[in-house]
PDB file of the backbone (N, CA, C, O) and the ligand in Angstrom, with CONECT records:
HET     ZN  A 101       1
ATOM      1  N   MET A   1     -43.868  51.902  98.259  1.00  0.00           N
ATOM      2  CA  MET A   1     -42.668  52.332  99.015  1.00  0.00           C
ATOM      3  C   MET A   1     -41.396  51.875  98.684  1.00  0.00           C
ATOM      4  O   MET A   1     -41.221  50.693  98.388  1.00  0.00           O
ATOM      5  N   ARG A   2     -40.424  52.743  98.704  1.00  0.00           N
ATOM      6  CA  ARG A   2     -39.148  52.229  98.264  1.00  0.00           C
ATOM      7  C   ARG A   2     -38.381  51.847  99.549  1.00  0.00           C
ATOM      8  O   ARG A   2     -38.576  52.602 100.501  1.00  0.00           O
ATOM      9  N   PRO A   3     -37.598  50.877  99.729  1.00  0.00           N
ATOM     10  CA  PRO A   3     -36.732  50.753 100.938  1.00  0.00           C
ATOM     11  C   PRO A   3     -35.599  51.792 101.046  1.00  0.00           C
ATOM     12  O   PRO A   3     -34.846  52.024 100.100  1.00  0.00           O
ATOM     13  N   SER A   4     -35.519  52.353 102.138  1.00  0.00           N
ATOM     14  CA  SER A   4     -34.516  53.484 102.410  1.00  0.00           C
ATOM     15  C   SER A   4     -33.302  53.109 102.138  1.00  0.00           C
ATOM     16  O   SER A   4     -33.132  51.923 102.420  1.00  0.00           O
ATOM     17  N   PRO A   5     -32.277  53.690 101.653  1.00  0.00           N
ATOM     18  CA  PRO A   5     -31.048  53.265 101.474  1.00  0.00           C
ATOM     19  C   PRO A   5     -30.198  53.344 102.811  1.00  0.00           C
ATOM     20  O   PRO A   5     -30.413  54.189 103.681  1.00  0.00           O
ATOM     21  N   PRO A   6     -29.237  52.401 102.880  1.00  0.00           N
ATOM     22  CA  PRO A   6     -28.571  52.355 104.091  1.00  0.00           C
ATOM     23  C   PRO A   6     -27.870  53.839 104.440  1.00  0.00           C
ATOM     24  O   PRO A   6     -27.506  54.576 103.524  1.00  0.00           O
ATOM     25  N   GLU A   7     -27.735  54.160 105.670  1.00  0.00           N
ATOM     26  CA  GLU A   7     -27.292  55.372 106.133  1.00  0.00           C
ATOM     27  C   GLU A   7     -25.706  55.408 105.782  1.00  0.00           C
ATOM     28  O   GLU A   7     -25.139  56.229 105.061  1.00  0.00           O
ATOM     29  N   TRP A   8     -25.165  54.366 106.437  1.00  0.00           N
ATOM     30  CA  TRP A   8     -23.636  54.349 106.244  1.00  0.00           C
ATOM     31  C   TRP A   8     -23.197  52.935 105.633  1.00  0.00           C
ATOM     32  O   TRP A   8     -23.860  51.899 105.687  1.00  0.00           O
ATOM     33  N   LEU A   9     -22.057  53.091 105.097  1.00  0.00           N
ATOM     34  CA  LEU A   9     -21.473  51.749 104.613  1.00  0.00           C
ATOM     35  C   LEU A   9     -19.892  51.717 104.945  1.00  0.00           C
ATOM     36  O   LEU A   9     -19.152  52.691 105.082  1.00  0.00           O
ATOM     37  N   ILE A  10     -19.586  50.431 105.032  1.00  0.00           N
ATOM     38  CA  ILE A  10     -18.153  50.174 105.233  1.00  0.00           C
ATOM     39  C   ILE A  10     -17.572  49.425 104.090  1.00  0.00           C
ATOM     40  O   ILE A  10     -18.206  48.499 103.584  1.00  0.00           O
ATOM     41  N   GLU A  11     -16.448  49.761 103.674  1.00  0.00           N
ATOM     42  CA  GLU A  11     -15.880  49.215 102.487  1.00  0.00           C
ATOM     43  C   GLU A  11     -14.690  48.320 103.180  1.00  0.00           C
ATOM     44  O   GLU A  11     -13.870  48.746 103.994  1.00  0.00           O
ATOM     45  N   ARG A  12     -14.783  46.980 102.671  1.00  0.00           N
ATOM     46  CA  ARG A  12     -13.756  46.023 103.099  1.00  0.00           C
ATOM     47  C   ARG A  12     -12.686  45.810 101.953  1.00  0.00           C
ATOM     48  O   ARG A  12     -12.839  46.082 100.762  1.00  0.00           O
ATOM     49  N   GLY A  13     -11.680  45.321 102.503  1.00  0.00           N
ATOM     50  CA  GLY A  13     -10.563  44.979 101.617  1.00  0.00           C
ATOM     51  C   GLY A  13     -10.694  43.744 100.967  1.00  0.00           C
ATOM     52  O   GLY A  13     -11.735  43.120 101.172  1.00  0.00           O
ATOM     53  N   LEU A  14      -9.777  43.231 100.165  1.00  0.00           N
ATOM     54  CA  LEU A  14      -9.798  41.970  99.696  1.00  0.00           C
ATOM     55  C   LEU A  14      -9.914  40.912 100.598  1.00  0.00           C
ATOM     56  O   LEU A  14     -10.633  39.951 100.322  1.00  0.00           O
ATOM     57  N   GLN A  15      -9.163  40.988 101.858  1.00  0.00           N
ATOM     58  CA  GLN A  15      -9.434  40.303 103.028  1.00  0.00           C
ATOM     59  C   GLN A  15     -10.491  40.770 103.718  1.00  0.00           C
ATOM     60  O   GLN A  15     -10.349  41.899 104.187  1.00  0.00           O
ATOM     61  N   LYS A  16     -11.774  40.074 103.959  1.00  0.00           N
ATOM     62  CA  LYS A  16     -12.857  40.731 104.510  1.00  0.00           C
ATOM     63  C   LYS A  16     -12.757  41.129 105.811  1.00  0.00           C
ATOM     64  O   LYS A  16     -13.642  41.858 106.259  1.00  0.00           O
ATOM     65  N   THR A  17     -11.806  40.774 106.532  1.00  0.00           N
ATOM     66  CA  THR A  17     -11.638  41.197 107.747  1.00  0.00           C
ATOM     67  C   THR A  17     -11.010  42.509 107.971  1.00  0.00           C
ATOM     68  O   THR A  17     -10.943  42.946 109.120  1.00  0.00           O
ATOM     69  N   THR A  18     -10.487  43.260 106.849  1.00  0.00           N
ATOM     70  CA  THR A  18      -9.905  44.403 106.759  1.00  0.00           C
ATOM     71  C   THR A  18     -10.740  45.497 106.359  1.00  0.00           C
ATOM     72  O   THR A  18     -11.216  45.419 105.227  1.00  0.00           O
ATOM     73  N   ILE A  19     -11.046  46.621 107.139  1.00  0.00           N
ATOM     74  CA  ILE A  19     -11.877  47.684 106.671  1.00  0.00           C
ATOM     75  C   ILE A  19     -10.942  48.807 106.053  1.00  0.00           C
ATOM     76  O   ILE A  19      -9.963  49.236 106.663  1.00  0.00           O
ATOM     77  N   VAL A  20     -11.333  49.262 104.755  1.00  0.00           N
ATOM     78  CA  VAL A  20     -10.444  50.085 104.229  1.00  0.00           C
ATOM     79  C   VAL A  20     -10.992  51.509 104.026  1.00  0.00           C
ATOM     80  O   VAL A  20     -10.271  52.420 103.620  1.00  0.00           O
ATOM     81  N   ALA A  21     -12.418  51.680 104.352  1.00  0.00           N
ATOM     82  CA  ALA A  21     -12.988  53.216 104.249  1.00  0.00           C
ATOM     83  C   ALA A  21     -14.263  53.031 104.731  1.00  0.00           C
ATOM     84  O   ALA A  21     -14.869  51.962 104.646  1.00  0.00           O
ATOM     85  N   VAL A  22     -14.776  54.235 105.332  1.00  0.00           N
ATOM     86  CA  VAL A  22     -16.114  54.491 105.672  1.00  0.00           C
ATOM     87  C   VAL A  22     -16.793  55.328 104.746  1.00  0.00           C
ATOM     88  O   VAL A  22     -16.168  56.331 104.401  1.00  0.00           O
ATOM     89  N   HIS A  23     -18.123  55.125 104.175  1.00  0.00           N
ATOM     90  CA  HIS A  23     -18.793  55.815 103.369  1.00  0.00           C
ATOM     91  C   HIS A  23     -20.042  56.142 103.750  1.00  0.00           C
ATOM     92  O   HIS A  23     -20.628  55.373 104.511  1.00  0.00           O
ATOM     93  N   VAL A  24     -20.676  57.330 103.301  1.00  0.00           N
ATOM     94  CA  VAL A  24     -21.927  57.577 103.509  1.00  0.00           C
ATOM     95  C   VAL A  24     -22.798  56.588 102.519  1.00  0.00           C
ATOM     96  O   VAL A  24     -22.321  56.235 101.441  1.00  0.00           O
ATOM     97  N   GLY A  25     -23.928  56.220 102.892  1.00  0.00           N
ATOM     98  CA  GLY A  25     -24.728  55.332 102.256  1.00  0.00           C
ATOM     99  C   GLY A  25     -25.182  56.025 101.028  1.00  0.00           C
ATOM    100  O   GLY A  25     -25.536  57.204 101.027  1.00  0.00           O
ATOM    101  N   GLY A  26     -25.162  55.249  99.968  1.00  0.00           N
ATOM    102  CA  GLY A  26     -25.303  55.761  98.573  1.00  0.00           C
ATOM    103  C   GLY A  26     -23.990  56.471  97.789  1.00  0.00           C
ATOM    104  O   GLY A  26     -24.072  56.960  96.662  1.00  0.00           O
ATOM    105  N   CYS A  27     -22.903  56.435  98.512  1.00  0.00           N
ATOM    106  CA  CYS A  27     -21.893  56.962  97.864  1.00  0.00           C
ATOM    107  C   CYS A  27     -21.495  56.318  96.540  1.00  0.00           C
ATOM    108  O   CYS A  27     -21.288  55.111  96.423  1.00  0.00           O
ATOM    109  N   TRP A  28     -21.408  57.166  95.597  1.00  0.00           N
ATOM    110  CA  TRP A  28     -21.400  56.536  94.120  1.00  0.00           C
ATOM    111  C   TRP A  28     -20.017  55.761  93.794  1.00  0.00           C
ATOM    112  O   TRP A  28     -19.821  55.063  92.800  1.00  0.00           O
ATOM    113  N   THR A  29     -19.220  55.992  94.700  1.00  0.00           N
ATOM    114  CA  THR A  29     -17.778  55.341  94.488  1.00  0.00           C
ATOM    115  C   THR A  29     -17.988  53.826  94.906  1.00  0.00           C
ATOM    116  O   THR A  29     -17.238  52.982  94.415  1.00  0.00           O
ATOM    117  N   VAL A  30     -18.785  53.528  95.619  1.00  0.00           N
ATOM    118  CA  VAL A  30     -18.866  52.080  96.070  1.00  0.00           C
ATOM    119  C   VAL A  30     -20.313  51.407  95.872  1.00  0.00           C
ATOM    120  O   VAL A  30     -20.674  50.366  96.421  1.00  0.00           O
ATOM    121  N   ARG A  31     -21.085  52.199  94.978  1.00  0.00           N
ATOM    122  CA  ARG A  31     -22.535  51.743  95.013  1.00  0.00           C
ATOM    123  C   ARG A  31     -22.669  50.191  94.319  1.00  0.00           C
ATOM    124  O   ARG A  31     -23.571  49.380  94.527  1.00  0.00           O
ATOM    125  N   LYS A  32     -21.570  50.048  93.491  1.00  0.00           N
ATOM    126  CA  LYS A  32     -21.629  48.746  92.806  1.00  0.00           C
ATOM    127  C   LYS A  32     -20.697  47.631  93.310  1.00  0.00           C
ATOM    128  O   LYS A  32     -20.575  46.535  92.763  1.00  0.00           O
ATOM    129  N   SER A  33     -20.065  48.034  94.400  1.00  0.00           N
ATOM    130  CA  SER A  33     -19.080  47.256  95.117  1.00  0.00           C
ATOM    131  C   SER A  33     -19.784  46.283  95.965  1.00  0.00           C
ATOM    132  O   SER A  33     -20.710  46.553  96.730  1.00  0.00           O
ATOM    133  N   SER A  34     -19.257  45.120  95.760  1.00  0.00           N
ATOM    134  CA  SER A  34     -19.816  43.996  96.674  1.00  0.00           C
ATOM    135  C   SER A  34     -18.998  43.825  98.025  1.00  0.00           C
ATOM    136  O   SER A  34     -19.299  42.983  98.870  1.00  0.00           O
ATOM    137  N   ARG A  35     -18.075  44.593  98.128  1.00  0.00           N
ATOM    138  CA  ARG A  35     -17.262  44.604  99.403  1.00  0.00           C
ATOM    139  C   ARG A  35     -17.712  45.554 100.415  1.00  0.00           C
ATOM    140  O   ARG A  35     -17.096  45.641 101.477  1.00  0.00           O
ATOM    141  N   CYS A  36     -18.810  46.325 100.153  1.00  0.00           N
ATOM    142  CA  CYS A  36     -19.412  47.143 101.119  1.00  0.00           C
ATOM    143  C   CYS A  36     -20.476  46.497 101.872  1.00  0.00           C
ATOM    144  O   CYS A  36     -21.266  45.717 101.340  1.00  0.00           O
ATOM    145  N   ILE A  37     -20.509  46.830 103.181  1.00  0.00           N
ATOM    146  CA  ILE A  37     -21.516  46.242 104.006  1.00  0.00           C
ATOM    147  C   ILE A  37     -22.311  47.576 104.675  1.00  0.00           C
ATOM    148  O   ILE A  37     -21.754  48.670 104.777  1.00  0.00           O
ATOM    149  N   GLU A  38     -23.642  47.330 105.096  1.00  0.00           N
ATOM    150  CA  GLU A  38     -24.417  48.459 105.643  1.00  0.00           C
ATOM    151  C   GLU A  38     -24.060  48.324 107.133  1.00  0.00           C
ATOM    152  O   GLU A  38     -23.848  47.245 107.687  1.00  0.00           O
ATOM    153  N   VAL A  39     -24.015  49.491 107.704  1.00  0.00           N
ATOM    154  CA  VAL A  39     -23.524  49.608 109.185  1.00  0.00           C
ATOM    155  C   VAL A  39     -24.486  50.865 109.689  1.00  0.00           C
ATOM    156  O   VAL A  39     -24.935  51.769 108.985  1.00  0.00           O
ATOM    157  N   SER A  40     -24.665  50.659 111.087  1.00  0.00           N
ATOM    158  CA  SER A  40     -25.315  51.731 111.800  1.00  0.00           C
ATOM    159  C   SER A  40     -24.329  52.986 112.007  1.00  0.00           C
ATOM    160  O   SER A  40     -23.114  52.887 111.834  1.00  0.00           O
ATOM    161  N   GLN A  41     -24.932  54.105 112.372  1.00  0.00           N
ATOM    162  CA  GLN A  41     -24.136  55.365 112.468  1.00  0.00           C
ATOM    163  C   GLN A  41     -23.177  54.968 113.629  1.00  0.00           C
ATOM    164  O   GLN A  41     -22.069  55.498 113.546  1.00  0.00           O
ATOM    165  N   ALA A  42     -23.368  54.173 114.658  1.00  0.00           N
ATOM    166  CA  ALA A  42     -22.539  53.973 115.590  1.00  0.00           C
ATOM    167  C   ALA A  42     -21.292  53.186 115.193  1.00  0.00           C
ATOM    168  O   ALA A  42     -20.127  53.466 115.474  1.00  0.00           O
ATOM    169  N   GLN A  43     -21.760  52.125 114.473  1.00  0.00           N
ATOM    170  CA  GLN A  43     -20.730  51.503 113.742  1.00  0.00           C
ATOM    171  C   GLN A  43     -19.685  52.438 112.761  1.00  0.00           C
ATOM    172  O   GLN A  43     -18.462  52.297 112.749  1.00  0.00           O
ATOM    173  N   ALA A  44     -20.324  53.264 112.077  1.00  0.00           N
ATOM    174  CA  ALA A  44     -19.551  54.204 111.141  1.00  0.00           C
ATOM    175  C   ALA A  44     -18.584  54.805 112.018  1.00  0.00           C
ATOM    176  O   ALA A  44     -17.394  54.849 111.707  1.00  0.00           O
ATOM    177  N   LEU A  45     -19.123  55.371 113.327  1.00  0.00           N
ATOM    178  CA  LEU A  45     -18.362  56.344 114.074  1.00  0.00           C
ATOM    179  C   LEU A  45     -17.232  55.611 114.596  1.00  0.00           C
ATOM    180  O   LEU A  45     -16.078  56.037 114.564  1.00  0.00           O
ATOM    181  N   HIS A  46     -17.613  54.418 115.113  1.00  0.00           N
ATOM    182  CA  HIS A  46     -16.540  53.444 115.725  1.00  0.00           C
ATOM    183  C   HIS A  46     -15.318  53.343 114.764  1.00  0.00           C
ATOM    184  O   HIS A  46     -14.149  53.617 115.033  1.00  0.00           O
ATOM    185  N   ALA A  47     -15.872  52.857 113.496  1.00  0.00           N
ATOM    186  CA  ALA A  47     -14.578  52.659 112.420  1.00  0.00           C
ATOM    187  C   ALA A  47     -13.797  53.912 112.445  1.00  0.00           C
ATOM    188  O   ALA A  47     -12.574  53.772 112.462  1.00  0.00           O
ATOM    189  N   LEU A  48     -14.326  55.238 112.450  1.00  0.00           N
ATOM    190  CA  LEU A  48     -13.462  56.405 112.063  1.00  0.00           C
ATOM    191  C   LEU A  48     -12.561  56.512 113.343  1.00  0.00           C
ATOM    192  O   LEU A  48     -11.430  56.986 113.239  1.00  0.00           O
ATOM    193  N   ARG A  49     -13.007  56.113 114.450  1.00  0.00           N
ATOM    194  CA  ARG A  49     -12.220  56.202 115.611  1.00  0.00           C
ATOM    195  C   ARG A  49     -11.073  55.199 115.594  1.00  0.00           C
ATOM    196  O   ARG A  49     -10.036  55.345 116.239  1.00  0.00           O
ATOM    197  N   GLN A  50     -11.377  54.067 114.723  1.00  0.00           N
ATOM    198  CA  GLN A  50     -10.285  53.246 114.733  1.00  0.00           C
ATOM    199  C   GLN A  50      -9.347  53.341 113.556  1.00  0.00           C
ATOM    200  O   GLN A  50      -8.776  52.394 113.015  1.00  0.00           O
ATOM    201  N   GLN A  51      -9.261  54.710 113.212  1.00  0.00           N
ATOM    202  CA  GLN A  51      -8.351  55.217 112.177  1.00  0.00           C
ATOM    203  C   GLN A  51      -8.673  54.612 110.890  1.00  0.00           C
ATOM    204  O   GLN A  51      -7.781  54.522 110.047  1.00  0.00           O
ATOM    205  N   VAL A  52      -9.956  54.149 110.623  1.00  0.00           N
ATOM    206  CA  VAL A  52     -10.321  53.814 109.329  1.00  0.00           C
ATOM    207  C   VAL A  52     -10.505  55.172 108.466  1.00  0.00           C
ATOM    208  O   VAL A  52     -11.088  56.139 108.957  1.00  0.00           O
ATOM    209  N   PRO A  53      -9.959  55.194 107.112  1.00  0.00           N
ATOM    210  CA  PRO A  53     -10.080  56.443 106.583  1.00  0.00           C
ATOM    211  C   PRO A  53     -11.480  56.829 106.063  1.00  0.00           C
ATOM    212  O   PRO A  53     -12.200  55.944 105.599  1.00  0.00           O
ATOM    213  N   ALA A  54     -11.868  58.012 106.114  1.00  0.00           N
ATOM    214  CA  ALA A  54     -13.069  58.367 105.608  1.00  0.00           C
ATOM    215  C   ALA A  54     -13.151  58.643 104.052  1.00  0.00           C
ATOM    216  O   ALA A  54     -12.308  59.378 103.537  1.00  0.00           O
ATOM    217  N   CYS A  55     -13.956  58.177 103.445  1.00  0.00           N
ATOM    218  CA  CYS A  55     -13.838  58.412 101.921  1.00  0.00           C
ATOM    219  C   CYS A  55     -13.873  59.993 101.587  1.00  0.00           C
ATOM    220  O   CYS A  55     -14.614  60.797 102.152  1.00  0.00           O
ATOM    221  N   THR A  56     -13.079  60.251 100.719  1.00  0.00           N
ATOM    222  CA  THR A  56     -12.911  61.605 100.377  1.00  0.00           C
ATOM    223  C   THR A  56     -13.776  62.176  99.287  1.00  0.00           C
ATOM    224  O   THR A  56     -13.589  63.276  98.767  1.00  0.00           O
ATOM    225  N   ARG A  57     -14.808  61.272  98.963  1.00  0.00           N
ATOM    226  CA  ARG A  57     -15.848  61.820  97.970  1.00  0.00           C
ATOM    227  C   ARG A  57     -16.995  62.229  98.695  1.00  0.00           C
ATOM    228  O   ARG A  57     -17.555  63.306  98.488  1.00  0.00           O
ATOM    229  N   CYS A  58     -17.408  61.294  99.649  1.00  0.00           N
ATOM    230  CA  CYS A  58     -18.762  61.417 100.175  1.00  0.00           C
ATOM    231  C   CYS A  58     -18.666  62.096 101.530  1.00  0.00           C
ATOM    232  O   CYS A  58     -19.705  62.572 101.988  1.00  0.00           O
ATOM    233  N   ARG A  59     -17.451  62.203 102.277  1.00  0.00           N
ATOM    234  CA  ARG A  59     -16.966  62.713 103.444  1.00  0.00           C
ATOM    235  C   ARG A  59     -17.911  62.267 104.646  1.00  0.00           C
ATOM    236  O   ARG A  59     -18.619  63.106 105.203  1.00  0.00           O
ATOM    237  N   PRO A  60     -17.911  61.044 105.001  1.00  0.00           N
ATOM    238  CA  PRO A  60     -18.886  60.419 106.081  1.00  0.00           C
ATOM    239  C   PRO A  60     -18.342  61.245 107.396  1.00  0.00           C
ATOM    240  O   PRO A  60     -19.107  61.495 108.327  1.00  0.00           O
ATOM    241  N   ASP A  61     -17.119  61.604 107.400  1.00  0.00           N
ATOM    242  CA  ASP A  61     -16.587  62.359 108.828  1.00  0.00           C
ATOM    243  C   ASP A  61     -17.251  63.351 109.024  1.00  0.00           C
ATOM    244  O   ASP A  61     -17.698  63.509 110.160  1.00  0.00           O
ATOM    245  N   SER A  62     -17.513  64.267 108.070  1.00  0.00           N
ATOM    246  CA  SER A  62     -18.202  65.598 108.156  1.00  0.00           C
ATOM    247  C   SER A  62     -19.680  65.400 108.480  1.00  0.00           C
ATOM    248  O   SER A  62     -20.259  66.077 109.329  1.00  0.00           O
ATOM    249  N   ALA A  63     -20.277  64.414 107.743  1.00  0.00           N
ATOM    250  CA  ALA A  63     -21.537  64.036 107.987  1.00  0.00           C
ATOM    251  C   ALA A  63     -21.850  63.495 109.225  1.00  0.00           C
ATOM    252  O   ALA A  63     -22.961  63.759 109.685  1.00  0.00           O
ATOM    253  N   LEU A  64     -21.137  62.833 109.818  1.00  0.00           N
ATOM    254  CA  LEU A  64     -21.085  62.380 111.094  1.00  0.00           C
ATOM    255  C   LEU A  64     -20.682  63.411 112.165  1.00  0.00           C
ATOM    256  O   LEU A  64     -20.890  63.112 113.341  1.00  0.00           O
ATOM    257  N   GLY A  65     -20.150  64.547 111.876  1.00  0.00           N
ATOM    258  CA  GLY A  65     -19.734  65.383 112.826  1.00  0.00           C
ATOM    259  C   GLY A  65     -18.310  65.019 113.565  1.00  0.00           C
ATOM    260  O   GLY A  65     -17.873  65.481 114.619  1.00  0.00           O
ATOM    261  N   PHE A  66     -17.805  64.180 112.803  1.00  0.00           N
ATOM    262  CA  PHE A  66     -16.485  63.559 113.412  1.00  0.00           C
ATOM    263  C   PHE A  66     -15.205  64.476 112.943  1.00  0.00           C
ATOM    264  O   PHE A  66     -14.963  64.468 111.736  1.00  0.00           O
ATOM    265  N   LEU A  67     -14.534  65.106 113.629  1.00  0.00           N
ATOM    266  CA  LEU A  67     -13.535  65.911 113.460  1.00  0.00           C
ATOM    267  C   LEU A  67     -12.285  65.405 114.074  1.00  0.00           C
ATOM    268  O   LEU A  67     -12.080  65.531 115.281  1.00  0.00           O
ATOM    269  N   ALA A  68     -11.483  64.860 113.304  1.00  0.00           N
ATOM    270  CA  ALA A  68     -10.093  64.117 113.945  1.00  0.00           C
ATOM    271  C   ALA A  68      -9.131  65.200 114.368  1.00  0.00           C
ATOM    272  O   ALA A  68      -8.045  64.901 114.865  1.00  0.00           O
TER     273      ALA A  68
HETATM  274 ZN    ZN A 101     -17.620  57.456  99.690  1.00  0.00          ZN2+
END
């Protein structure tokens, strides 16, 4: 059995306290980034509500049903 991929990812800035984007888990733009952390759906939604931009490649906002 393979471990399931994370459902959502949060990409942090150079300063780890800064969140720069929200991604769907497995988004190819950040797959190799060590700055991404796995988060729950609730945490991903929370970040979007805090004006964290959604990745324009994987569109986590539409995947979450989040319409600004
Ligand atoms: Zn993405």
